[in-house]
C-alpha positions in Angstrom: 82.4 139.6 122.7 83.4 137.9 119.4 82.7 134.4 118.6 86.2 132.7 118.9 85.5 130.7 115.7 85.2 134.0 113.7 88.4 135.5 114.9 90.1 132.2 114.2 89.0 132.3 110.7 90.2 135.7 110.2 93.5 134.8 111.9 93.9 131.7 109.6 93.3 133.7 106.4 95.5 136.6 107.4 98.3 134.2 108.3 98.2 132.5 104.9 97.9 136.0 103.0 100.8 137.6 104.7 103.1 134.4 105.3 103.7 135.1 109.0 102.4 134.0 112.4 99.3 135.9 113.4 98.0 135.9 117.0 94.8 136.9 118.5 95.4 139.2 121.4 93.1 139.7 124.4 90.2 141.9 124.0 89.9 145.6 125.0 86.8 146.7 127.1 84.5 149.0 125.1 84.6 151.7 127.9 88.3 152.0 127.3 87.8 153.1 123.5 84.9 155.4 123.6 86.2 158.6 124.8 85.0 160.3 121.5 82.3 157.9 120.6 79.3 159.5 119.0 75.8 158.4 117.7 75.9 157.8 114.0 73.1 158.8 111.4 71.3 155.5 111.9 71.3 155.6 115.6 74.3 153.3 116.2 77.3 153.7 118.5 80.4 155.0 116.4 83.9 154.7 117.9 86.7 157.3 117.0 89.5 155.2 115.4 92.2 157.2 117.2 90.8 156.2 120.6 91.4 152.7 119.4 94.9 153.3 118.2 95.9 155.1 121.6 95.2 151.9 123.4 97.2 149.8 120.9 100.2 152.3 121.0 100.2 152.3 124.8 101.8 148.9 125.2 102.6 147.3 121.9 103.4 143.5 121.9 107.4 143.1 121.7 107.0 140.3 119.2 104.5 142.0 116.9 105.4 143.6 113.5 101.9 145.0 113.3 98.6 145.3 115.1 95.2 145.4 113.7 92.1 145.7 115.9 88.7 144.3 115.2 85.5 145.8 116.3 81.7 145.1 116.0 81.0 148.8 116.5 80.9 151.3 113.7 83.9 153.5 113.1 84.6 157.1 112.3 87.7 159.2 112.0 87.0 162.8 111.3 83.8 164.7 112.3 82.7 165.3 108.9 83.0 161.7 107.9 79.8 159.5 108.3 81.9 156.4 109.0 85.0 154.4 107.7 85.3 150.7 106.9 88.8 150.7 108.4 92.0 152.7 108.9 95.6 152.3 109.1 98.5 154.2 110.4 101.7 152.8 108.8 104.2 155.0 110.9 102.8 153.4 114.1 102.0 149.9 112.7 98.4 150.0 113.7 95.2 149.4 111.9 91.6 148.9 112.6 88.4 147.6 110.8 84.8 147.2 111.8 82.4 144.2 111.1 79.4 146.7 111.5 78.7 147.3 107.7 79.7 144.0 106.2 76.3 142.4 106.1 72.8 143.3 105.1 70.4 144.4 107.9 70.9 146.4 111.1 74.4 148.0 111.5 76.4 145.9 113.9 74.0 142.9 113.9 75.7 139.9 115.6 77.3 137.4 113.2 75.6 134.5 115.2 72.2 135.7 113.8 73.2 135.4 110.2 72.4 132.5 107.7 75.2 130.5 106.3 75.5 132.5 103.0 75.2 135.9 104.9 77.9 134.8 107.2 80.2 133.6 104.3 79.7 137.0 102.6 80.6 138.7 106.2 83.7 136.7 106.1 84.7 137.5 102.5 84.3 141.2 103.1 86.1 141.1 106.4 89.0 139.1 105.1 89.1 141.6 102.3 89.3 144.7 104.6 91.6 142.9 107.1 94.3 142.3 104.5 93.8 145.6 102.9 94.3 147.5 106.1 97.1 145.3 107.3 98.9 145.8 103.9 98.6 149.5 104.6 100.4 149.1 108.0 103.1 147.3 106.1 103.7 150.2 103.8 101.6 149.6 100.7 99.5 152.5 99.4 96.2 152.4 97.5 96.7 150.8 94.0 96.0 152.5 90.7 97.6 150.0 88.5 94.9 147.2 88.1 92.0 145.5 89.8 93.6 144.9 93.1 93.0 144.3 97.0 94.5 147.6 97.6 92.1 149.7 95.3 90.4 152.4 97.3 86.6 152.3 98.0 84.1 154.7 99.2 81.1 152.4 99.5 80.4 148.7 100.1 79.2 148.2 96.6 82.6 149.4 95.3 84.6 147.4 97.8 82.7 144.3 96.7 84.0 144.7 93.1 87.7 144.5 94.4 89.4 141.0 94.3 91.0 139.3 97.3 94.3 139.1 95.5 97.0 141.6 94.9 98.0 142.9 91.6 101.6 142.1 90.3 102.9 145.5 91.5 101.4 145.3 95.0 102.4 141.6 95.3 106.0 142.6 94.6 105.6 145.3 97.2 104.4 142.8 99.9 107.3 140.6 98.8 109.7 143.4 99.7 108.0 143.8 103.0 107.8 140.4 104.3 109.4 137.9 101.9 107.7 134.6 101.0 107.7 131.6 98.8 105.0 132.5 96.1 103.9 128.8 95.5 103.7 128.1 99.2 101.8 131.4 99.8 99.2 130.7 97.1 98.7 127.1 98.4 98.2 128.3 102.0 95.7 131.0 100.7 93.8 128.4 98.6 93.5 126.1 101.7 92.1 129.0 103.9 89.9 130.2 101.0 88.4 126.8 100.5 87.7 126.4 104.3 85.9 129.5 104.3 83.8 128.9 101.3 85.6 131.3 99.0 85.2 129.0 96.0 85.7 131.4 93.3 89.0 132.7 94.8 90.1 129.2 95.5 89.6 128.5 91.7 91.6 131.7 90.8 94.4 130.5 93.1 94.3 127.2 91.4 94.8 128.9 88.0 97.8 130.7 89.4 99.3 127.3 90.5 98.8 125.9 87.0 96.0 123.7 87.6 93.2 123.2 85.1 90.2 125.0 86.6 86.7 126.2 85.3 86.9 129.7 84.0 86.9 132.3 86.9 86.0 136.1 86.6 88.1 137.1 89.6 91.3 138.3 88.1 93.9 140.9 88.7 
């Protein structure tokens, strides 16, 4: 089971980022999503993303624009792939991502066992992939225009170089998908980022709001 506090932190950040109501749905039993589960190269359980999507497609919430599943288990999608951080199918408005590879140590180690900085890094990486996959669900493709949340990545090291913010091109695409007041959105994201300890990103947001801040390296 997930820590309720961890899911609430993700929910709060996603609500700020997408300027919409975000709800945490009831959990799904592991037995319901392991039809094609396999043992990964490190000896860990790996779930097939399509088995998770099958459950999500079965009875989608009537009030949901998109669904994104979260799991502590490692994921894969094709037999020849060793793993995936996350995956989205825009046509079905479903996505999924895993916490398994977002901290140092054993794959899938419980978040409760992490130190304060390790947990902050887990949350930072998780918020990044959560917003990335959800944006895919909303129709945004990988970005090739600038440093952007929607840049593709093939490793954790590469993913860590991507900012939490969208470039101007992708921000406009998100606006077309959901509509928002830009200032209100930035203020909400800054509050969420500050609460989660994402200080560098909070300073970057402050600059976008026209505040005098210390120089920040995280720019689109």
